[in-house]
VOTI-653784 format. One record per residue (C-alpha): residue number from 1; x, y, z; residue in three letters. Coordinates in Angstrom, 3 decimals, m for minus. Each point is the difference from the previous one (the first is absolute). Layout:
N
> NUM/X/Y/Z/ALA .
...
% end
This chain:
328
> 1/m43.119/83.284/277.097/MET .
> 2/1.479/3.430/m0.884/LEU .
> 3/m0.536/3.059/2.211/ASP .
> 4/m0.388/3.486/m1.070/SER .
> 5/3.316/1.143/0.263/ARG .
> 6/1.319/m2.720/m2.422/SER .
> 7/m2.639/1.082/m2.513/VAL .
> 8/0.803/3.695/0.396/ALA .
> 9/3.907/m0.988/m0.642/THR .
> 10/m0.660/m2.278/m2.628/GLY .
> 11/1.107/2.094/m2.873/THR .
> 12/3.199/0.963/1.724/ALA .
> 13/0.730/m3.832/0.589/ARG .
> 14/m0.433/m0.651/m3.825/GLU .
> 15/3.086/1.848/m0.448/HIS .
> 16/2.276/m1.461/2.528/SER .
> 17/2.370/m2.644/m1.127/PRO .
> 18/0.049/m1.867/3.656/VAL .
> 19/m3.296/0.515/1.572/VAL .
> 20/m2.338/m1.665/m2.676/PRO .
> 21/2.132/m3.262/0.958/CYS .
> 22/m1.594/0.035/3.686/LEU .
> 23/m3.442/m1.221/m1.129/PRO .
> 24/1.257/m2.720/m2.030/SER .
> 25/2.699/m0.862/2.707/LEU .
> 26/m2.790/m0.131/2.707/LEU .
> 27/m2.499/m1.801/m2.470/GLN .
> 28/2.983/m2.614/m0.482/SER .
> 29/0.590/m0.246/3.899/PHE .
> 30/m3.708/m0.671/0.618/CYS .
> 31/m0.311/m2.449/m2.910/LEU .
> 32/2.945/m1.924/1.686/THR .
> 33/m1.307/0.085/3.277/ARG .
> 34/m3.261/m1.275/m1.211/SER .
> 35/1.456/m2.794/m1.966/THR .
> 36/1.923/m1.006/2.784/ALA .
> 37/m2.835/m0.036/2.230/HIS .
> 38/m2.256/m1.924/m2.535/ILE .
> 39/3.038/m2.490/m0.464/SER .
> 40/m0.054/m0.302/3.815/SER .
> 41/m3.330/m0.855/0.054/LEU .
> 42/0.282/m2.596/m2.884/SER .
> 43/2.730/m1.897/1.778/ASN .
> 44/m1.593/0.006/3.337/SER .
> 45/m3.244/m1.131/m1.808/PHE .
> 46/2.097/m2.586/m1.644/ALA .
> 47/1.178/m1.312/3.133/LEU .
> 48/m3.097/m0.285/1.536/ARG .
> 49/m1.297/m2.121/m2.807/ARG .
> 50/3.217/m1.950/0.181/SER .
> 51/m0.854/m0.979/3.606/VAL .
> 52/m2.478/m3.058/0.190/PRO .
> 53/m3.440/0.651/1.541/ARG .
> 54/m0.638/m1.658/3.236/PHE .
> 55/m2.234/m2.967/m1.375/TRP .
> 56/3.029/m1.276/m2.035/ILE .
> 57/2.321/0.072/2.587/TRP .
> 58/m0.685/m3.717/1.084/ALA .
> 59/1.179/m0.756/m3.496/ASN .
> 60/2.967/2.289/m0.112/VAL .
> 61/1.500/m1.388/3.331/LEU .
> 62/m1.038/m3.742/m1.196/SER .
> 63/m2.373/m0.281/2.838/LEU .
> 64/m3.188/m1.253/m1.980/ASP .
> 65/1.514/m3.665/m0.529/ALA .
> 66/0.934/m0.575/3.517/PRO .
> 67/m3.452/1.314/0.957/LEU .
> 68/m1.682/m2.347/m2.642/VAL .
> 69/1.896/m3.045/1.338/ALA .
> 70/m0.428/0.442/3.725/VAL .
> 71/m3.917/1.048/m0.839/LEU .
> 72/m0.664/m3.506/m1.974/TRP .
> 73/2.416/m2.274/2.573/GLN .
> 74/m2.387/1.564/2.837/ALA .
> 75/m3.183/m0.873/m1.696/LEU .
> 76/0.859/m3.597/m1.043/LEU .
> 77/1.433/m0.538/3.537/ALA .
> 78/m3.143/1.210/1.646/ARG .
> 79/m2.459/m1.780/m2.500/ALA .
> 80/1.865/m3.116/0.767/LEU .
> 81/0.081/0.665/3.681/ASN .
> 82/4.127/m0.375/m0.057/ILE .
> 83/1.977/1.919/2.732/GLN .
> 84/2.738/1.739/m1.221/LEU .
> 85/3.021/1.323/1.999/HIS .
> 86/m0.370/3.747/0.776/ALA .
> 87/3.071/0.941/m2.122/LEU .
> 88/m0.528/m2.578/m2.758/GLU .
> 89/m1.856/3.048/m2.066/PRO .
> 90/2.884/2.590/1.113/VAL .
> 91/2.633/m2.618/m1.673/VAL .
> 92/m2.206/m0.433/m3.010/LEU .
> 93/m0.529/3.646/m0.460/ALA .
> 94/3.591/1.078/0.523/LEU .
> 95/1.200/m2.962/m2.232/SER .
> 96/m2.539/0.990/m2.708/VAL .
> 97/0.850/3.731/0.256/TRP .
> 98/3.838/m0.845/m0.313/LEU .
> 99/m0.315/m1.929/m3.167/LEU .
> 100/m1.880/2.690/m1.523/TYR .
> 101/2.509/2.725/1.056/VAL .
> 102/2.901/m2.266/m1.320/VAL .
> 103/m2.094/m0.541/m3.398/ASP .
> 104/m0.605/4.115/m0.291/HIS .
> 105/3.785/0.247/1.229/VAL .
> 106/1.120/m1.879/m3.045/PHE .
> 107/m2.277/1.722/m2.445/ASP .
> 108/1.057/3.514/1.447/ALA .
> 109/3.698/m0.977/m0.740/MET .
> 110/m0.598/m0.705/m3.496/ARG .
> 111/0.081/3.576/m2.341/PRO .
> 112/m3.034/1.597/m0.654/THR .
> 113/m1.461/m1.293/m3.241/ALA .
> 114/m3.532/1.397/m0.420/ALA .
> 115/m1.465/3.529/m0.431/ALA .
> 116/m2.458/m0.750/3.064/TRP .
> 117/0.851/m1.717/3.190/GLU .
> 118/m2.449/m1.233/2.779/PRO .
> 119/0.298/2.120/3.199/ALA .
> 120/1.442/m2.829/2.104/ARG .
> 121/2.928/m0.423/m2.528/ARG .
> 122/0.518/3.740/m0.064/LEU .
> 123/0.035/m0.205/3.960/PHE .
> 124/2.623/m2.850/0.105/TYR .
> 125/2.360/1.659/m2.619/ARG .
> 126/m0.013/3.098/2.382/ARG .
> 127/0.485/m2.065/3.175/HIS .
> 128/2.117/m2.573/m1.205/LEU .
> 129/2.592/m0.093/2.568/HIS .
> 130/m2.429/0.048/2.717/VAL .
> 131/m2.051/m3.062/m1.500/MET .
> 132/3.564/m1.750/m0.434/GLN .
> 133/0.706/0.628/3.315/ALA .
> 134/m3.445/m1.575/0.868/ILE .
> 135/0.742/m3.254/m1.953/VAL .
> 136/3.276/m0.466/2.104/ILE .
> 137/m1.623/0.588/3.411/CYS .
> 138/m3.530/m1.502/m0.097/VAL .
> 139/0.857/m3.436/m0.834/PRO .
> 140/1.768/m0.138/3.279/VAL .
> 141/m3.063/0.829/1.989/LEU .
> 142/m2.016/m2.571/m2.029/VAL .
> 143/2.323/m2.829/0.418/LEU .
> 144/m0.034/0.625/3.946/TRP .
> 145/m3.585/0.338/0.183/LEU .
> 146/m0.396/m3.438/m2.275/ALA .
> 147/2.555/m1.812/2.118/TYR .
> 148/m1.189/1.269/3.425/SER .
> 149/m3.805/m0.179/0.014/PHE .
> 150/m1.097/m2.326/m3.021/LEU .
> 151/m0.561/m3.539/0.224/SER .
> 152/2.353/m2.506/m1.735/PRO .
> 153/m2.410/m0.947/m2.569/ALA .
> 154/m0.712/3.453/m0.910/VAL .
> 155/3.435/0.917/m0.048/LEU .
> 156/1.109/m2.920/m2.749/ARG .
> 157/m2.996/0.681/m2.276/ALA .
> 158/0.849/3.860/0.033/GLY .
> 159/3.727/m1.005/m0.884/LEU .
> 160/m1.304/m2.269/m2.729/GLN .
> 161/m2.157/2.687/m1.524/ILE .
> 162/3.185/2.475/0.569/GLY .
> 163/1.996/m2.218/m2.337/CYS .
> 164/m2.808/0.271/m2.553/GLY .
> 165/m0.135/3.840/0.399/VAL .
> 166/3.825/m0.093/m0.477/GLY .
> 167/0.182/m1.713/m3.185/SER .
> 168/m2.753/2.488/m1.168/TYR .
> 169/2.127/2.746/0.716/PHE .
> 170/3.083/m1.502/m1.644/ALA .
> 171/m1.848/m0.900/m3.372/VAL .
> 172/m1.923/3.492/m0.029/VAL .
> 173/2.853/2.509/1.144/HIS .
> 174/3.127/m1.879/m0.943/LEU .
> 175/m1.191/m1.014/m3.848/ALA .
> 176/0.156/2.601/m2.788/PRO .
> 177/m2.911/2.602/m0.197/ARG .
> 178/m1.517/m1.563/m3.217/ARG .
> 179/m0.083/m3.553/2.104/GLY .
> 180/m1.557/1.483/3.050/ARG .
> 181/m3.422/0.440/m2.102/ASN .
> 182/0.495/m3.165/m2.091/ALA .
> 183/m2.010/m2.216/2.281/TRP .
> 184/m3.241/0.507/2.031/PRO .
> 185/1.786/0.693/3.290/ARG .
> 186/m3.273/1.812/1.220/GLU .
> 187/m1.520/m3.481/0.498/GLY .
> 188/2.891/m0.785/2.025/ALA .
> 189/m0.128/2.836/2.242/VAL .
> 190/m3.693/m0.757/0.558/ALA .
> 191/0.713/m3.677/1.171/LEU .
> 192/3.166/0.908/2.056/LEU .
> 193/m2.175/2.690/1.807/PHE .
> 194/m2.903/m2.093/0.742/ALA .
> 195/2.326/m2.655/1.189/ALA .
> 196/1.553/2.512/2.410/GLY .
> 197/m3.083/1.129/1.016/THR .
> 198/m1.964/m3.157/0.944/PHE .
> 199/3.330/m2.043/1.155/MET .
> 200/m0.303/0.850/3.904/PRO .
> 201/m3.691/m1.185/m0.392/VAL .
> 202/0.845/m2.966/m1.549/TRP .
> 203/3.074/m0.809/2.381/ALA .
> 204/m2.236/0.371/3.290/ASN .
> 205/m3.002/m2.126/m1.747/SER .
> 206/m0.523/m3.257/1.265/HIS .
> 207/m3.002/m0.758/m2.036/SER .
> 208/m0.725/m0.444/m4.047/SER .
> 209/2.144/2.251/m2.072/MET .
> 210/m2.320/m0.004/m2.764/ARG .
> 211/m1.718/3.271/1.291/PRO .
> 212/3.524/1.869/0.271/ILE .
> 213/1.054/m1.155/m3.382/LEU .
> 214/m3.181/0.846/m1.741/VAL .
> 215/m0.174/3.428/1.720/SER .
> 216/3.615/0.796/m0.900/ALA .
> 217/m0.621/m0.905/m3.823/LEU .
> 218/m3.061/2.172/0.189/LEU .
> 219/2.065/2.978/1.474/PHE .
> 220/2.869/m0.720/m2.316/SER .
> 221/m2.601/0.541/m2.937/ALA .
> 222/m0.710/3.401/1.334/LEU .
> 223/3.259/0.997/0.390/CYS .
> 224/0.946/m0.954/m3.282/TRP .
> 225/m2.805/1.834/m1.869/LEU .
> 226/1.115/3.310/2.498/ASN .
> 227/3.679/m0.467/m1.083/ILE .
> 228/m0.508/m0.441/m3.750/CYS .
> 229/m2.210/2.882/m0.030/ALA .
> 230/2.250/2.239/1.933/ILE .
> 231/3.269/m1.131/m2.258/GLU .
> 232/m2.327/0.702/m3.182/THR .
> 233/m1.289/3.373/0.855/TRP .
> 234/3.256/1.321/1.133/GLU .
> 235/1.902/m1.093/m2.956/TRP .
> 236/m2.799/1.690/m2.159/ASN .
> 237/0.521/3.336/1.643/TYR .
> 238/3.891/m0.186/0.360/SER .
> 239/0.520/m0.559/m3.842/GLY .
> 240/3.208/m1.881/0.868/GLU .
> 241/2.105/m1.954/m2.495/ARG .
> 242/m1.133/m3.243/m1.726/PRO .
> 243/2.266/m2.186/2.325/GLU .
> 244/m2.100/1.195/3.070/ALA .
> 245/m3.091/m1.444/m1.860/THR .
> 246/m1.940/m2.418/2.336/PRO .
> 247/m0.676/m3.249/m0.755/HIS .
> 248/m2.706/m0.740/m2.677/VAL .
> 249/m1.757/m2.027/2.747/SER .
> 250/m0.201/3.149/2.365/THR .
> 251/m1.385/2.228/m2.739/GLN .
> 252/m2.482/m2.563/m0.975/TRP .
> 253/m1.300/m0.345/3.613/VAL .
> 254/m0.239/3.779/0.489/THR .
> 255/m1.873/0.375/m3.252/GLN .
> 256/m2.423/m2.462/1.339/HIS .
> 257/m0.110/1.071/3.682/LEU .
> 258/m3.542/0.343/0.188/ARG .
> 259/m0.767/m3.649/m1.125/PHE .
> 260/2.518/m1.742/2.484/PHE .
> 261/m1.346/2.262/2.673/SER .
> 262/m3.553/m0.735/m0.810/VAL .
> 263/1.309/m4.074/0.057/VAL .
> 264/1.162/0.245/3.334/ILE .
> 265/m2.925/2.037/1.444/SER .
> 266/m2.430/m2.859/m1.333/LEU .
> 267/2.325/m3.013/0.672/CYS .
> 268/0.825/1.047/3.631/SER .
> 269/m3.674/m0.762/1.437/PRO .
> 270/0.270/m3.442/m1.959/LEU .
> 271/3.174/m0.874/1.967/LEU .
> 272/m1.934/0.873/3.286/LEU .
> 273/m2.977/m2.407/m1.150/LEU .
> 274/2.406/m2.720/m0.561/ALA .
> 275/1.161/0.368/3.314/GLY .
> 276/3.788/0.639/m1.092/LEU .
> 277/0.678/3.380/1.597/VAL .
> 278/m1.259/1.818/3.353/PRO .
> 279/m3.072/2.544/m0.542/ALA .
> 280/2.086/3.166/0.546/ALA .
> 281/2.585/m0.975/m2.663/ILE .
> 282/m2.503/m0.142/m3.224/PRO .
> 283/m1.964/2.879/1.234/VAL .
> 284/3.091/2.085/0.065/THR .
> 285/1.318/m1.380/m3.249/ALA .
> 286/m2.977/0.963/m1.748/SER .
> 287/m0.029/3.716/1.230/VAL .
> 288/3.413/0.445/m1.100/SER .
> 289/m0.504/m1.206/m3.184/GLY .
> 290/m3.070/2.198/m0.547/LEU .
> 291/2.235/2.889/1.120/ALA .
> 292/2.699/m1.303/m2.611/LEU .
> 293/m2.664/m0.206/m2.502/CYS .
> 294/m0.968/3.723/0.307/ALA .
> 295/3.781/1.370/m0.440/LEU .
> 296/m0.082/0.008/m3.872/PRO .
> 297/m3.037/2.282/m0.059/GLY .
> 298/1.360/2.234/2.432/LEU .
> 299/3.362/0.050/m1.441/ARG .
> 300/m0.608/3.068/m2.013/GLY .
> 301/m1.346/1.985/2.827/ARG .
> 302/2.810/m1.027/2.579/LEU .
> 303/3.573/1.458/m0.128/SER .
> 304/3.147/m1.902/m0.748/ARG .
> 305/1.135/0.459/3.646/ALA .
> 306/m3.469/m1.381/1.163/PHE .
> 307/m0.387/m2.634/m2.111/LEU .
> 308/2.523/m2.598/1.384/THR .
> 309/m1.513/0.922/3.556/SER .
> 310/m3.253/m0.796/m1.033/ALA .
> 311/0.733/m3.435/m1.537/ALA .
> 312/1.742/m0.895/3.529/ASP .
> 313/m3.085/1.672/1.667/LEU .
> 314/m2.008/m2.772/m1.777/ALA .
> 315/1.669/m2.564/2.293/LEU .
> 316/m0.823/1.621/3.305/TYR .
> 317/m3.321/m1.499/0.109/SER .
> 318/0.795/m2.143/3.138/PRO .
> 319/m0.188/3.052/1.975/CYS .
> 320/m3.857/0.104/0.229/PHE .
> 321/m0.302/m4.005/0.623/PHE .
> 322/2.755/0.119/2.489/LEU .
> 323/m1.951/2.385/2.047/VAL .
> 324/m3.152/m1.811/m0.392/TYR .
> 325/1.686/m3.466/0.952/LEU .
> 326/1.473/1.717/3.281/TRP .
> 327/m2.945/1.773/0.891/ALA .
> 328/m2.002/m3.123/m0.193/ARG .
% end
């Protein structure tokens, strides 16, 4: 605003060669400060937006897969009245977490090839050296716990599954990028994940193996749907190059996610009626199947960051039934 004295001397200032520049300089200075302030706010807002929200930190830190594995292992062991060593879920959680960290570290070491990347990949790129140090240190802890506290049968079975996982990593991460998606690797991941989850239950069981095998196949089917959906949706969002295109079977399963989820939800009670699985497993699988069935309809309403977490949350259904079984 102008005061009265500046108005009174306005005519004199019109003829001054220097003074008329002062308002322009002041205006330029104010605009510069204002622009810098707005730019600072914009950068701060962008930084806040780039930080993952609290509900996706489990996915960012690769904690969702270990949690799912421990929940389903505890559910099957409790349903079959099989006693596990107190540290077996700990070894399972650390092993699964380590494998996912190794997989994400390999992904982060590749150059960026997409306009958009999921939050966990950005996190691993920013903290690559820390995660590489974890990859070196955690295996020592896992091996010490396994050799010190697990039974020989569980240890042998774990090493056998470890060989299968090592072969998978060699094929996926040492092959060219185009060859990585030339086969339905999501099915292999689902089978290995289910085998590692239920292996301690199988090694400690002295009864029929049929309930464990059928439960593992049912669980692997749910994991297969989960992995296919996440892989396809993230590829659709990222706009990566054609060589990163998921396998045709992966995309086909995602397109028919509702159908397969409903099939699992309807077939699970039939397995119970046939006496092939304990009661808790088919009920839990039906709940997870219905949750996965709802995801395609909610996809447009969920953020890209939360979509992956929502697909993993669908497999958290054992939480409710474990509380019921332990309270019974």
